[in-house]
C-alpha positions as CSV (number, residue, x, y, z in Angstrom):
1,M,0.1,0.0,0.1
2,R,1.8,3.0,-1.1
3,D,0.4,6.7,-0.8
4,A,0.5,9.1,-3.8
5,M,0.2,13.1,-3.2
6,H,-2.8,14.9,-4.6
7,H,-3.0,18.7,-4.8
8,N,-6.1,20.4,-4.3
9,E,-6.4,23.3,-6.8
10,H,-9.3,25.2,-5.0
11,N,-7.8,25.5,-1.5
12,G,-4.0,24.8,-2.1
13,T,-3.9,21.6,0.3
14,T,-1.9,18.5,-0.3
15,A,-3.7,15.1,0.7
16,A,-2.4,11.5,0.7
17,M,-4.3,9.3,-1.8
18,P,-3.9,5.5,-1.3
19,T,-2.8,4.0,-4.5
20,R,-1.9,0.4,-3.2
21,R,-4.6,-0.6,-0.9
22,S,-5.8,-4.2,-1.2
23,P,-9.1,-4.1,-3.2
24,A,-11.3,-5.6,-0.6
25,A,-9.7,-3.8,2.6
26,P,-12.3,-2.9,5.0
27,S,-12.9,0.9,5.4
28,R,-14.4,1.1,9.1
29,L,-13.5,-0.9,12.4
30,G,-16.7,-0.4,14.0
31,L,-19.1,-3.2,15.1
32,P,-22.7,-3.3,14.1
33,S,-25.2,-1.3,16.2
34,T,-27.0,-4.6,17.2
35,V,-23.9,-5.5,19.3
36,L,-23.3,-4.2,22.5
37,T,-19.6,-3.9,23.7
38,K,-18.8,-3.8,27.2
39,R,-15.6,-3.7,29.3
40,V,-15.7,-7.3,30.1
41,G,-17.9,-8.8,27.4
42,L,-19.7,-8.6,24.2
43,V,-23.6,-8.9,24.1
44,L,-25.0,-10.3,21.0
45,P,-28.5,-10.3,19.7
46,Q,-30.8,-13.3,20.5
47,A,-31.5,-14.2,16.8
48,M,-28.3,-13.3,14.8
49,P,-27.8,-15.0,11.3
50,Y,-24.8,-17.1,10.7
51,A,-23.3,-14.6,8.1
52,S,-23.8,-11.5,10.6
53,W,-22.2,-13.6,13.1
54,E,-19.1,-14.6,10.8
55,R,-18.7,-11.3,9.5
56,L,-18.6,-10.1,13.5
57,G,-15.6,-12.5,14.0
58,K,-13.6,-11.2,11.3
59,Q,-14.3,-7.5,12.3
60,I,-13.1,-8.4,15.9
61,A,-10.1,-10.0,14.5
62,L,-9.3,-7.0,12.3
63,I,-9.7,-4.8,15.6
64,T,-7.2,-7.0,17.4
65,D,-4.8,-6.7,14.8
66,S,-4.9,-3.1,14.2
67,S,-4.6,-2.6,17.9
68,T,-1.1,-3.8,17.7
69,W,-0.3,-1.1,15.1
70,W,-2.2,1.5,17.3
71,L,0.0,0.6,20.4
72,G,3.1,0.7,18.5
73,D,2.4,4.2,17.1
74,W,1.1,5.4,20.4
75,L,4.5,4.3,22.1
76,N,6.6,5.9,19.3
77,Y,4.7,9.2,19.6
78,G,5.0,9.1,23.3
79,E,8.7,8.5,23.2
80,K,9.3,11.4,20.8
81,S,6.8,13.9,22.2
82,F,7.2,13.1,26.0
83,P,10.6,11.5,26.7
84,D,10.5,12.2,30.3
85,R,6.9,11.0,31.1
86,Y,5.9,8.3,28.4
87,Q,6.9,5.5,30.8
88,R,4.6,6.4,33.4
89,A,1.8,6.3,31.0
90,I,2.9,2.9,29.8
91,A,2.8,1.6,33.3
92,G,-0.9,2.8,33.5
93,T,-1.9,0.5,30.7
94,S,-1.0,-2.7,32.6
95,L,0.6,-4.0,29.2
96,N,3.8,-5.7,29.0
97,Y,6.8,-3.3,28.4
98,Q,8.5,-5.6,26.1
99,T,5.6,-6.6,24.1
100,L,5.0,-2.7,23.6
101,R,8.6,-2.4,22.7
102,N,8.2,-5.1,20.1
103,Y,5.0,-3.3,18.7
104,A,6.8,0.1,18.6
105,W,9.9,-1.2,16.7
106,V,7.7,-3.0,14.2
107,A,5.7,0.3,13.6
108,R,9.0,2.2,13.1
109,R,10.3,-0.4,10.5
110,F,7.0,0.2,8.5
111,P,6.0,3.8,8.0
112,M,2.2,3.9,7.6
113,N,2.3,4.1,3.9
114,R,4.2,0.9,3.7
115,R,1.7,-1.2,5.6
116,R,-0.4,-3.7,4.2
117,D,-4.2,-3.7,5.0
118,R,-4.6,-7.4,4.0
119,V,-1.3,-8.6,5.8
120,S,-1.4,-9.4,9.6
121,F,0.7,-7.2,11.9
122,Q,2.5,-10.7,12.8
123,H,3.5,-11.2,9.1
124,H,5.0,-7.6,9.2
125,A,6.9,-8.3,12.4
126,E,8.4,-11.5,10.7
127,L,10.0,-9.3,8.1
128,A,10.6,-6.1,10.4
129,S,14.5,-6.8,10.3
130,L,14.9,-7.0,6.7
131,A,15.8,-4.0,4.3
132,P,12.7,-2.1,3.0
133,D,12.9,-3.4,-0.4
134,E,13.2,-7.0,0.8
135,Q,10.0,-6.1,3.2
136,D,8.0,-5.0,0.2
137,E,9.1,-8.1,-2.1
138,W,8.1,-10.4,0.9
139,L,4.6,-8.7,1.5
140,D,3.8,-9.1,-2.2
141,R,4.4,-13.0,-1.9
142,V,2.4,-12.9,1.3
143,E,-0.5,-11.3,-0.2
144,Q,-0.2,-13.3,-3.7
145,N,0.2,-16.7,-2.0
146,R,-2.2,-16.1,1.1
147,W,0.8,-17.4,3.4
148,S,-0.1,-17.9,7.0
149,R,2.6,-16.4,9.4
150,N,3.9,-19.8,9.9
151,Q,4.4,-20.2,6.2
152,L,6.0,-17.0,5.5
153,R,8.5,-18.0,8.4
154,H,9.1,-21.2,6.9
155,Q,9.8,-19.6,3.5
156,L,12.3,-17.1,5.4
157,R,14.3,-19.7,6.9
158,N,14.6,-21.6,3.6
159,K,15.8,-18.3,2.2
160,C,18.3,-17.9,4.9
161,V,19.8,-21.2,4.6
162,G,20.3,-20.6,0.9
163,A,21.8,-17.1,1.6
164,R,24.2,-18.6,4.1
165,V,25.4,-20.9,1.6
166,R,26.0,-18.2,-0.7
167,R,27.7,-15.5,1.7
168,Q,30.6,-15.8,4.2
169,E,29.2,-14.8,7.7
170,T,31.1,-13.9,10.6
171,P,31.0,-16.6,13.5
172,V,30.1,-15.0,16.9
173,T,30.7,-17.0,20.3
174,L,29.0,-16.2,23.3
175,H,30.1,-17.6,26.9
176,I,27.1,-17.7,29.2
177,D,26.3,-19.6,32.3
178,H,23.5,-22.3,32.1
179,S,20.7,-20.4,34.0
180,R,21.1,-17.4,31.4
181,E,20.8,-20.0,28.5
182,E,17.7,-21.4,30.0
183,R,16.1,-18.1,30.3
184,W,17.0,-17.0,26.6
185,Q,15.6,-20.3,25.3
186,Q,12.5,-20.1,27.4
187,A,12.0,-16.3,25.9
188,A,12.8,-17.5,22.4
189,G,10.0,-20.1,22.8
190,E,7.6,-17.7,23.9
191,A,8.2,-15.4,20.9
192,Q,8.0,-18.9,18.7
193,R,11.5,-18.5,17.5
194,T,14.8,-20.5,17.7
195,L,17.4,-18.8,19.9
196,H,19.4,-17.4,17.2
197,E,16.5,-15.8,15.6
198,W,15.2,-14.3,18.9
199,M,18.8,-12.9,19.8
200,T,19.2,-11.5,16.1
201,M,15.7,-9.8,16.5
202,V,16.3,-8.3,20.0
203,L,19.8,-6.9,19.0
204,D,18.5,-5.5,15.9
205,Q,15.7,-3.7,18.0
206,V,18.6,-2.4,20.2
207,A,20.8,-1.3,17.2
208,D,17.6,0.7,15.9
209,L,17.2,2.3,19.0
210,L,20.7,3.5,19.5
211,L,21.0,4.6,16.0
212,L,17.9,6.8,15.9
213,P,19.2,10.4,15.3
214,E,17.3,11.8,18.3
215,R,19.1,9.4,20.5
216,R,22.4,10.3,19.8
217,T,22.4,13.0,21.8
218,R,21.2,11.8,25.0
219,N,20.7,8.5,26.9
220,L,18.1,5.8,26.3
221,A,16.3,4.6,29.2
222,L,14.4,1.3,29.0
223,S,12.5,-0.6,31.3
224,A,12.6,-4.5,31.5
225,G,10.5,-5.9,34.1
226,D,11.0,-4.8,37.2
227,E,14.4,-3.0,36.3
228,T,15.2,0.3,34.5
229,I,18.1,0.0,32.2
230,V,19.8,3.1,30.8
231,L,21.7,2.7,27.6
232,T,24.3,5.5,26.7
233,P,25.1,5.5,22.9
234,A,29.0,4.7,22.5
235,A,31.2,7.3,21.1
236,P,32.3,6.8,17.5
237,G,34.8,4.0,17.2
238,N,33.8,2.4,20.8
239,V,31.6,-0.6,21.4
240,A,28.4,0.2,23.2
241,S,28.2,-1.3,26.9
242,A,28.1,-5.1,26.9
243,E,26.2,-4.9,30.3
244,A,23.6,-2.8,28.6
245,G,23.0,-4.8,25.7
246,E,22.9,-7.9,28.0
247,A,20.5,-6.4,30.1
248,L,18.1,-5.5,27.3
249,L,18.0,-9.2,26.2
250,V,15.7,-9.6,29.3
251,A,15.6,-13.3,28.7
252,G,17.6,-14.9,30.9
253,G,21.3,-15.2,32.3
254,G,29.6,-20.7,31.5
255,R,28.3,-22.4,28.5
256,S,29.9,-21.6,25.3
257,M,27.4,-21.0,22.3
258,S,27.9,-19.9,18.7
């Protein structure tokens, strides 16, 4: 979904015109007036046709998926506009901080005009670490083949295996204790990723955060569970604090792994 700019000759304004929106993409997210939404439930009419009930389920699923984008955009806006206060607002949402961080990272990796209406947030998340051109290419494939998230992940793994054969990689060895490995493995399992995939994803997030232009001149405060971690961007030519990067992995805590 790419946006084009349309100029209004009457008032001199310029507006974004969607040029790549999927043909059947829904235009509204509201629920039917016959359905009553409550904080802790959904009240449906006694006599509801199957087609209406089915359509309602799809609409609820759409709202659920859209809410992940909303939360990511909300957090990114708060970080930029209220750097000294946004963490207090996050605490008031009762949402997991790391989950919100993941949403925000994906939202940053996909500007609004590159998000696909017909592709779920989770599909976008699988592609977030790729270059923009690759992201668009894979999103096209998802739309054309109607791949599930797991099918996309399988295709990406096959692609990565082939790429490793063609290119020379730099091996990295970590020496960690057993308890930390267990925690990392558990966190990777919660994210439904291999340990290698999970570590790469988290380190990509850290790199994106530290390399944001507005963060080069100030410390970056992140919260992980009950801890608050402050990452200070390294001076040119230096390596960022290993302890800070290790803390942000928030998964767990000597075995040698490569």
